[in-house]
C-alpha positions in Angstrom: 181.5 72.5 -36.5 184.4 70.0 -36.8 188.0 71.2 -36.6 190.7 69.9 -38.9 192.5 66.9 -37.7 195.9 68.8 -37.8 194.3 71.4 -35.4 192.9 68.8 -33.1 192.5 70.0 -29.5 192.6 66.9 -27.3 191.4 69.1 -24.3 188.2 70.0 -26.0 187.6 66.4 -27.1 187.9 65.4 -23.4 185.5 68.3 -22.5 183.0 66.9 -25.1 183.0 63.6 -23.4 182.6 65.2 -19.9 179.8 67.3 -21.3 178.0 64.3 -22.8 178.2 62.6 -19.4 176.8 65.7 -17.7 173.8 65.8 -20.1 173.1 62.1 -19.0 173.3 63.2 -15.4 170.5 65.7 -16.0 168.2 63.1 -17.4 169.3 60.2 -15.4 170.5 61.9 -12.1 172.3 60.4 -9.1 170.0 59.7 -6.2 169.2 62.0 -3.3 170.1 65.7 -2.5 173.6 65.3 -3.8 172.2 64.2 -7.1 169.8 67.2 -7.2 172.7 69.7 -6.6 174.9 67.8 -9.1 172.2 68.3 -11.7 172.4 72.1 -11.1 176.1 72.0 -11.9 175.6 69.7 -14.9 173.4 72.3 -16.5 176.5 73.9 -18.0 176.8 70.9 -20.5 174.6 72.2 -23.3 176.1 75.8 -23.2 179.5 74.1 -23.4 178.4 72.3 -26.7 177.3 75.6 -28.2 180.5 77.3 -27.1 182.6 74.5 -28.7 180.6 74.8 -31.9 180.9 78.5 -32.0 184.7 78.2 -31.4 185.2 76.0 -34.4 182.9 77.9 -36.6 184.9 79.8 -39.2 183.4 83.2 -40.0 185.3 83.3 -43.3 184.1 80.0 -44.6 182.8 79.8 -48.1 179.0 79.6 -48.7 179.4 75.9 -49.9 181.0 74.8 -46.6 178.4 76.8 -44.5 175.5 75.2 -46.5 177.1 71.8 -45.9 177.1 72.3 -42.2 173.5 73.5 -42.2 172.4 70.5 -44.3 174.3 68.2 -42.0 172.5 69.4 -38.9 169.2 69.6 -40.8 169.5 65.9 -41.8 170.5 65.0 -38.2 167.3 66.8 -37.0 165.1 64.8 -39.4 166.8 61.4 -38.6 166.7 62.0 -34.8 163.0 63.0 -34.7 162.1 60.1 -37.0 164.0 57.7 -34.9 162.3 58.8 -31.7 158.9 58.8 -33.4 159.4 55.2 -34.4 160.8 54.5 -30.9 157.7 55.9 -29.2 155.4 54.1 -31.7 157.0 50.8 -30.8 156.5 51.3 -27.1 152.9 52.3 -27.7 152.4 48.9 -29.4 154.2 47.1 -26.6 152.2 48.9 -24.0 149.0 48.5 -25.9 148.5 52.3 -26.0 146.8 54.1 -28.8 149.3 55.1 -31.4 146.7 57.5 -32.8 147.2 59.6 -29.6 150.9 59.8 -30.3 150.3 61.1 -33.9 147.7 63.6 -32.7 150.1 65.0 -30.0 152.9 65.1 -32.5 151.4 66.6 -35.5 149.2 69.5 -34.5 149.1 73.3 -34.7 150.4 73.9 -31.2 153.2 71.4 -31.4 154.4 72.8 -34.8 154.4 76.3 -33.3 156.6 75.1 -30.4 158.9 73.4 -32.9 159.3 76.3 -35.3 159.4 79.1 -32.9 160.9 77.6 -29.7 162.8 74.7 -31.2 160.8 72.3 -28.9 160.6 68.9 -30.5 157.1 67.3 -30.4 158.8 63.9 -30.2 161.5 64.1 -27.5 162.3 67.3 -25.7 166.1 67.0 -25.7 166.1 67.3 -29.4 165.5 71.1 -29.0 169.3 71.4 -29.0 169.7 70.2 -32.6 166.8 72.4 -33.8 168.3 75.4 -32.1 171.8 74.7 -33.5 170.2 74.5 -37.0 168.7 78.0 -36.5 172.0 79.4 -35.1 173.9 78.2 -38.1 171.4 79.7 -40.5 171.5 83.0 -38.6 175.3 83.1 -38.6 175.3 82.6 -42.3 173.4 85.8 -42.9 175.2 87.6 -40.0 178.5 87.0 -41.8 177.1 87.9 -45.2 175.9 91.3 -44.1 178.7 91.9 -41.6 176.5 92.0 -38.5 178.7 90.0 -36.2 179.5 92.9 -33.9 175.8 93.6 -33.3 175.2 89.9 -32.4 178.2 90.1 -30.0 176.6 93.2 -28.4 173.1 91.7 -27.9 174.4 88.4 -26.6 174.8 89.5 -22.9 171.3 90.9 -23.1 170.0 87.6 -24.3 171.8 85.8 -21.4 170.2 88.3 -19.0 166.7 87.6 -20.6 167.3 83.9 -20.0 167.7 84.6 -16.3 164.9 87.1 -16.0 162.3 85.0 -17.8 163.7 81.7 -16.8 165.3 80.7 -13.5 164.7 84.0 -11.7 161.2 84.6 -13.2 159.4 83.7 -9.8 161.8 86.1 -7.9 161.8 89.1 -10.4 158.3 88.7 -12.1 156.4 86.8 -9.5 155.4 84.2 -12.0 156.9 81.2 -13.8 157.0 81.3 -17.6 157.1 78.1 -19.6 160.8 77.3 -19.9 160.6 76.7 -23.7 160.3 80.5 -24.1 164.0 80.9 -23.2 165.4 77.3 -23.8 165.8 77.9 -27.5 168.1 79.4 -30.2 167.5 83.0 -29.1 168.4 82.9 -25.4 170.7 80.0 -25.4 172.0 79.1 -28.8 173.0 82.5 -30.1 174.8 83.9 -27.0 176.8 80.8 -26.2 177.7 80.2 -29.8 178.9 83.8 -29.9 181.0 83.3 -26.7 182.9 80.5 -28.4 183.2 82.4 -31.7 184.5 85.4 -29.9 187.1 83.5 -27.9 188.5 82.0 -31.2 188.5 85.2 -33.2 189.5 87.9 -30.8 190.7 86.3 -27.6 192.3 83.0 -28.3 195.8 84.4 -29.1 195.9 86.3 -25.7 194.8 83.0 -24.0 197.7 81.2 -25.6 200.2 83.8 -24.5 199.0 83.3 -21.0 199.2 79.5 -20.9 201.1 79.5 -17.7 200.6 77.3 -14.6 199.5 80.3 -12.7 196.8 81.2 -15.2 195.5 77.6 -15.5 195.5 77.4 -11.6 193.4 80.6 -11.5 191.0 79.1 -14.0 190.6 75.9 -11.9 189.9 78.0 -8.9 187.3 79.9 -10.9 185.7 76.6 -11.8 185.5 75.5 -8.2 184.0 78.9 -7.2 181.3 78.8 -9.9 180.4 75.3 -8.9 179.9 76.5 -5.3 178.0 79.5 -6.3 175.7 77.3 -8.5 175.0 75.1 -5.5 174.4 78.3 -3.4 172.0 79.7 -5.9 170.0 76.5 -6.0 169.9 76.3 -2.2 168.7 79.8 -1.8 166.1 79.7 -4.5 164.7 76.3 -3.1 164.7 77.7 0.4 162.8 80.8 -0.7 160.5 78.5 -2.8 161.4 80.5 -5.8 163.2 77.8 -7.8 161.7 78.1 -11.3 162.0 75.0 -13.5 164.2 76.7 -16.1 167.8 75.2 -16.3 170.3 78.0 -16.0 171.6 79.9 -13.0 173.7 83.0 -13.0 176.8 80.9 -12.4 176.0 78.5 -15.2 177.5 80.9 -17.8 180.7 81.5 -16.0 181.2 77.8 -15.1 180.7 76.9 -18.8 183.2 79.5 -19.9 185.7 78.6 -17.2 185.6 74.9 -18.1 185.9 75.7 -21.9 189.0 77.8 -21.3 190.5 75.3 -18.9 190.3 72.4 -21.4 191.0 74.6 -24.4 194.4 75.4 -22.8 195.1 71.8 -22.1 198.5 70.9 -23.5 198.7 67.7 -25.4 201.6 65.5 -24.5 203.3 62.3 -25.8 203.1 61.0 -22.3 199.3 61.2 -22.3 198.0 58.2 -20.5 195.7 55.8 -22.4 192.6 56.6 -20.3 192.8 60.3 -21.4 193.2 59.2 -25.0 190.2 57.0 -24.8 188.1 59.7 -23.2 189.2 62.1 -25.9 188.1 59.6 -28.6 184.7 59.3 -27.0 184.3 63.0 -27.0 185.6 63.4 -30.6 183.6 60.6 -32.3 180.6 59.8 -30.1 179.5 63.0 -28.2 176.8 64.0 -30.6 175.5 60.5 -30.9 175.6 60.0 -27.1 173.4 63.2 -26.8 171.0 62.0 -29.4 170.4 58.3 -28.3 170.8 58.5 -24.4 167.1 59.0 -23.6 166.3 55.9 -25.6 168.9 53.9 -23.5 167.3 55.3 -20.3 163.9 54.2 -21.4 165.0 50.7 -22.3 167.2 50.2 -19.2 164.6 51.4 -16.9 162.2 48.8 -18.2 164.7 46.0 -18.0 166.4 46.8 -14.7 163.7 48.9 -13.0 164.5 49.6 -9.4 167.5 47.3 -9.0 169.5 48.9 -6.2 173.0 48.7 -7.8 171.6 50.1 -11.0 170.0 53.1 -9.3 173.0 53.7 -7.1 175.2 54.4 -10.2 172.3 55.3 -12.5 174.1 57.9 -14.8 177.2 55.8 -15.0 175.3 52.8 -16.2 173.5 54.9 -18.8 176.7 56.4 -20.0 178.5 53.0 -20.4 175.6 51.5 -22.2 175.1 54.5 -24.5 178.8 54.7 -25.4 178.8 50.9 -26.1 175.7 51.4 -28.4 177.5 54.3 -30.2 180.7 52.1 -30.7 178.6 49.2 -32.1 176.7 51.6 -34.4 179.9 53.1 -35.7 181.4 49.7 -36.4 178.2 48.6 -38.3 178.3 51.9 -40.4 182.1 51.3 -41.1 181.5 47.8 -42.2 178.6 48.7 -44.4 180.8 51.4 -46.0 183.5 48.9 -46.7 181.1 46.5 -48.2 179.6 49.1 -50.5 183.1 50.2 -51.7 184.0 46.5 -52.4 180.8 46.1 -54.4 181.6 49.2 -56.4 185.2 47.9 -57.2 183.7 44.6 -58.5 
């Protein structure tokens, strides 16, 4: 999950920050048609997070380190879901709505089935990512233990294809739209994108580093632009034909996510790096996970306070991103101060 400081890749730190912003753009989009098409491009953000996690996952890690990773994500799942349950409960009280309804919709057989089989959080839907990541890490633990990695690599393209058939292209190919949670889970998203990142690190990264030429990077940038355009084209055609299912990912989403990952992976750090890049990298390195977790709460609060103020809506995702990052910084400062106080108390 977390790379060593000596192996820090500033390009991927910058990419984490960009991906965190793109996630916000999905849930708090820019206005108008441009905003709708930008959301289609932004759908690559969660696949990028899975790819990055897979890239830094060490297949030869000891069981104790793997278990530590799994426990860390499990704890994050519990804390995040608890936070949002309390968050929703507070708004039920403020809005004078029945909190019993919240409890009943959260803790019931149907909600638990969606959680344990499809990773769908009964509290806040965006938390599916953490639940899926937990499942993927547990699966990879056993995959490595029984030397099944090559088989997981083999089925990953089929899983990506299944995501398209039963997801975005279900109306076109099956003449019906399936609930998106059937494919937005650890099976069709988590495992294949995690494996892409893992494969790049174990079997492909050395070749990439050898080709770290300006011509190669230029080709990759062109590929990014092409896949952005094809994503827009896919959405336009599906909307025009009235076959645009609600599922997130297009054919181009996978290629865009990989192209972006490789481009930023090959980014060369430099002592001449300008301060803005260093700050973006720091946001990605230290706050990207926290940004992902808390941004819906920030959206809810700011929407209630600022409502339909023109300036706020005009730069909607930018406002959400700035406030969310600010909250993350404050939270980290409080945690750091708390840690210092505890250490001083122990010394005394």
